[in-house]
C-alpha positions as CSV (number, residue, x, y, z in Angstrom):
1,M,207.6,165.4,42.7
2,K,207.4,161.7,43.6
3,S,210.9,161.7,45.0
4,K,210.2,164.8,47.1
5,K,207.2,163.1,48.6
6,H,209.2,160.0,49.4
7,H,211.8,162.3,51.0
8,L,209.2,164.0,53.2
9,L,207.8,160.6,54.1
10,A,211.2,159.4,55.2
11,L,211.7,162.5,57.3
12,A,208.3,161.9,59.0
13,L,209.5,158.5,59.9
14,V,212.9,159.6,61.1
15,I,212.1,162.7,63.1
16,P,210.2,160.9,65.9
17,T,213.2,158.6,66.5
18,L,215.6,161.5,66.5
19,F,213.8,163.5,69.2
20,S,212.1,160.9,71.4
21,P,210.3,157.6,71.6
22,L,207.6,159.6,73.3
23,L,207.3,162.3,70.7
24,V,203.7,162.8,69.6
25,W,201.9,165.1,67.2
26,A,199.5,167.3,69.1
27,H,197.6,170.6,69.1
28,G,198.3,173.2,71.7
29,D,201.4,173.6,73.9
30,E,201.1,170.4,75.9
31,H,204.2,169.1,77.8
32,L,204.8,165.4,78.2
33,D,204.3,164.3,81.8
34,P,203.9,167.9,83.0
35,N,203.6,167.0,86.7
36,M,206.4,164.4,86.5
37,K,204.3,161.8,88.4
38,V,206.4,159.0,87.1
39,D,209.4,158.3,89.3
40,N,211.8,157.6,86.5
41,P,210.7,158.6,83.0
42,I,214.2,159.3,81.9
43,K,215.4,156.1,80.3
44,A,212.7,156.1,77.7
45,Q,213.6,159.7,76.7
46,T,217.4,159.5,76.4
47,Q,218.6,161.6,73.5
48,A,221.9,162.8,72.1
49,A,221.5,166.1,74.0
50,G,220.5,164.4,77.3
51,Q,217.2,163.6,78.8
52,Q,214.2,165.0,80.6
53,G,215.1,165.8,84.2
54,M,213.3,165.5,87.5
55,P,212.3,168.7,89.4
56,R,214.0,167.4,92.6
57,D,217.4,167.3,90.8
58,V,217.3,170.9,89.5
59,T,220.5,172.7,90.5
60,R,219.6,176.1,89.0
61,T,217.3,178.0,86.7
62,I,218.3,179.7,83.5
63,E,216.0,182.2,81.9
64,I,215.8,182.4,78.2
65,G,213.9,185.2,76.4
66,M,212.5,185.1,72.8
67,N,211.4,188.1,70.8
68,D,209.9,189.2,67.5
69,Q,213.4,190.2,66.2
70,L,213.8,186.4,66.0
71,R,216.4,186.2,68.6
72,F,217.0,184.3,71.9
73,S,218.6,186.0,74.9
74,P,221.0,184.7,75.9
75,D,221.9,182.7,72.8
76,S,224.9,180.9,74.3
77,L,224.9,178.9,77.5
78,L,227.5,176.8,79.3
79,V,226.5,174.0,81.6
80,Q,228.4,171.2,83.3
81,Q,227.9,167.5,82.3
82,G,225.4,165.9,84.7
83,E,223.6,169.2,85.6
84,T,219.8,169.2,85.7
85,I,218.7,172.7,84.6
86,R,215.3,174.4,84.6
87,L,215.2,176.3,81.4
88,R,212.5,179.0,81.9
89,I,211.6,180.1,78.4
90,T,209.6,183.4,78.0
91,N,208.1,184.8,74.8
92,N,208.5,188.5,75.0
93,G,207.0,189.0,71.5
94,K,203.6,189.4,70.0
95,I,203.7,186.2,67.9
96,P,204.2,182.5,68.9
97,H,207.7,181.1,69.2
98,E,209.1,177.8,70.2
99,F,212.3,176.3,71.7
100,V,213.6,173.0,70.3
101,L,216.8,171.4,71.8
102,G,218.9,168.9,69.9
103,T,222.0,168.2,67.9
104,R,222.7,170.4,64.9
105,D,221.7,167.6,62.5
106,E,218.5,166.9,64.4
107,I,217.5,170.6,64.3
108,M,218.1,170.9,60.6
109,Q,216.2,167.8,59.7
110,H,213.3,168.8,61.9
111,A,213.3,172.3,60.4
112,E,213.1,170.8,56.9
113,M,210.1,168.8,57.9
114,M,208.4,171.9,59.6
115,N,208.9,173.9,56.4
116,A,207.2,171.1,54.4
117,M,204.3,170.8,56.9
118,P,204.0,174.2,58.6
119,N,200.7,173.5,60.3
120,M,202.2,170.5,62.2
121,V,202.4,171.0,66.0
122,H,204.9,168.8,67.8
123,S,205.3,168.0,71.5
124,S,208.2,166.4,73.3
125,A,210.2,166.8,76.5
126,N,212.8,168.9,74.6
127,I,210.3,171.2,72.9
128,A,208.4,174.2,74.2
129,H,205.7,176.1,72.3
130,V,205.3,179.5,73.9
131,L,202.5,182.0,73.2
132,P,203.0,185.7,73.4
133,D,203.7,187.1,76.9
134,K,203.8,183.6,78.3
135,S,206.5,181.4,79.9
136,T,207.1,177.7,80.2
137,D,209.7,175.4,81.6
138,I,211.8,172.6,80.3
139,I,213.7,170.6,82.9
140,W,216.7,169.0,81.3
141,Q,219.5,166.8,82.4
142,F,222.7,167.4,80.3
143,S,224.3,164.0,80.5
144,Q,226.4,164.3,77.3
145,V,229.5,166.4,76.7
146,G,229.4,168.5,73.5
147,E,227.8,171.4,71.7
148,F,224.1,171.4,71.2
149,V,221.6,173.7,69.4
150,F,218.3,175.3,70.4
151,A,216.1,176.9,67.8
152,C,212.7,178.2,66.9
153,L,211.5,175.9,64.1
154,I,208.4,177.9,63.1
155,P,208.9,178.3,59.4
156,G,211.1,181.3,58.6
157,H,212.4,181.8,62.1
158,L,215.5,179.7,62.0
159,P,216.8,181.0,58.6
160,A,216.4,184.5,60.1
161,G,218.8,183.6,62.9
162,M,216.6,182.4,65.7
163,A,219.0,179.9,67.2
164,G,221.5,179.5,70.0
165,K,223.9,176.9,71.4
166,I,224.6,175.1,74.7
167,I,228.1,174.0,75.5
168,V,228.1,171.0,77.9
169,A,231.5,170.9,79.5
170,A,233.0,167.7,81.0
171,S,232.5,167.3,84.7
172,P,235.8,167.1,86.7
173,E,235.3,163.3,87.0
174,T,235.0,162.8,83.3
175,P,238.1,161.5,81.6
176,S,239.5,163.4,78.6
177,S,238.7,160.3,76.4
178,A,235.0,161.1,76.9
179,M,235.3,164.5,75.2
180,P,233.6,164.7,71.8
181,V,236.0,164.3,68.8
182,A,235.6,167.9,67.6
183,A,236.4,169.3,71.1
184,T,239.4,167.0,71.4
185,E,240.8,168.0,68.0
186,A,240.3,171.7,68.9
187,K,242.0,171.2,72.2
188,A,245.1,169.6,70.6
189,E,245.3,172.3,68.0
190,T,245.0,175.2,70.4
191,N,247.3,173.7,73.0
192,D,250.0,173.3,70.4
193,S,249.9,176.9,69.4
194,M,249.1,178.6,72.7
195,T,251.1,178.5,75.9
196,A,249.3,179.6,79.1
197,V,251.1,182.4,81.0
198,D,248.6,182.9,83.8
199,D,246.0,180.2,84.7
200,R,243.5,182.9,85.3
201,Y,243.5,183.7,81.6
202,T,242.5,181.7,78.6
203,Q,244.6,182.1,75.5
204,G,242.8,182.8,72.2
205,E,242.8,184.4,68.8
206,I,240.1,186.8,67.7
207,R,238.2,185.5,64.7
208,K,235.4,188.1,64.5
209,V,234.4,191.3,66.2
210,D,230.7,192.3,66.4
211,I,230.6,195.8,67.9
212,A,226.8,196.2,67.4
213,Q,226.0,193.1,69.5
214,G,228.9,193.4,71.9
215,K,230.3,189.9,71.0
216,L,233.6,188.4,70.1
217,T,234.2,185.1,68.2
218,I,237.4,183.6,69.6
219,K,239.3,180.4,68.9
220,H,240.5,179.5,72.4
221,G,242.4,177.0,74.5
222,D,241.0,175.3,77.6
223,I,238.9,177.5,79.8
224,K,240.2,176.0,83.0
225,N,238.0,177.7,85.5
226,L,234.9,176.4,83.7
227,G,236.3,173.0,82.8
228,M,235.7,173.7,79.1
229,P,237.9,172.3,76.3
230,G,239.4,174.5,73.5
231,M,237.2,175.3,70.5
232,T,235.9,178.3,68.6
233,M,232.8,180.1,69.9
234,V,231.0,183.4,70.4
235,F,231.3,185.3,73.7
236,R,229.5,188.3,75.2
237,V,231.6,191.0,76.9
238,K,230.9,192.6,80.3
239,D,232.1,196.0,79.1
240,P,231.0,196.9,75.6
241,A,234.2,199.0,75.2
242,M,236.2,195.8,75.1
243,V,235.2,194.9,71.6
244,K,236.7,198.1,70.3
245,T,240.1,197.3,71.6
246,V,240.7,194.2,69.4
247,K,240.4,193.1,65.8
248,A,240.3,189.8,63.9
249,G,243.6,188.1,64.0
250,D,244.7,189.5,67.4
251,A,246.2,187.0,69.9
252,V,244.5,187.7,73.3
253,Q,244.2,186.6,76.9
254,F,240.8,186.7,78.5
255,V,238.9,185.7,81.6
256,V,235.5,184.1,81.2
257,E,232.9,184.0,84.1
258,L,229.5,182.3,84.2
259,E,226.8,184.9,84.8
260,K,223.2,183.6,85.0
261,G,224.1,180.6,82.8
262,M,225.8,182.8,80.2
263,M,229.5,183.0,79.4
264,V,230.8,186.5,79.8
265,I,234.3,187.9,79.2
266,T,235.1,190.0,82.2
267,E,238.8,190.8,81.3
268,L,240.4,191.0,77.9
269,K,243.9,192.0,76.9
270,K,246.1,191.6,73.8
271,K,248.8,188.9,74.2
272,P,252.3,190.4,74.7
C-alpha cells in the first residue's frame, strides 16, 4: 500500500511536467488563455506533440465527434508538420467526454493517474472537457513529426477504445534525418520489400480487415502525395465494398486522399 501511494505521488509530480508548465488542476471546462490575448504564449507550452497555436495562424478546421459508444469520429488524422489546426470537438453523447492530446506514454501515464483519482479535473491547452451536446475548440500547432494519440481519460473510457491517433507528416522542407526513428525504420523496411510501379499508388500489405467498421490495417511504403513515410496504420475506405475484396496477407496498391482531415482510401487493387 505504501509503495502504491508513493507511485501515485510520483505520477502527480510527473504528469504536470509531461503535459505543460501551465497545467493546472481546476473545476469546470476552462481553457487556458481562451481569448489568446498574449501575443506569444507558445514557448512556455511546447510539448512533444507540438504547442498551443494562435487563431491567426489556423490553416483549417477539423471536426471531431465523440459519442457514448466511446468512440471518436474520425479516429485517425493526418496533418503536415508546421500546420496550425483548429480541432473542433463535439460531444454528441449524453454523458461528459474529454479530448487529451499527447504521446502514447504521456496518455497512458495520465490515464493511470485519472484512474487513481477519478474526481480530478485537469485543464491545459491540449485538453478539452466537453459536456453533452456541446462543442469546444483546441487550436494546436503540430511542430513535431511523428504519431501522437488523443483519448478520453475519464475512467473506463480509454480501456473501452475511446482513442485515436494523429500522424504528423514531415513538411517538404524537412530533411529525412528529422523523421522519427520508428518511421525511418518502417520506411527502410517497406522500401526494401516494395517497388513502386505507379507513383499515384502506394504499395502495401493488408494486415487486418475490419468489414464492420469499413477499415483496413495496412503496412505501407511512402505515401508520396501526402508526404507521409512508410509505417503500419488503419485506413478508412471510400467505398465499403473495398474491404470485401482483400484479406490479410494480400499485397496491394492503393490511393489515399485527405478528406476533411481524414485519410481515406479512394482506390484499391491487389498487386499483380
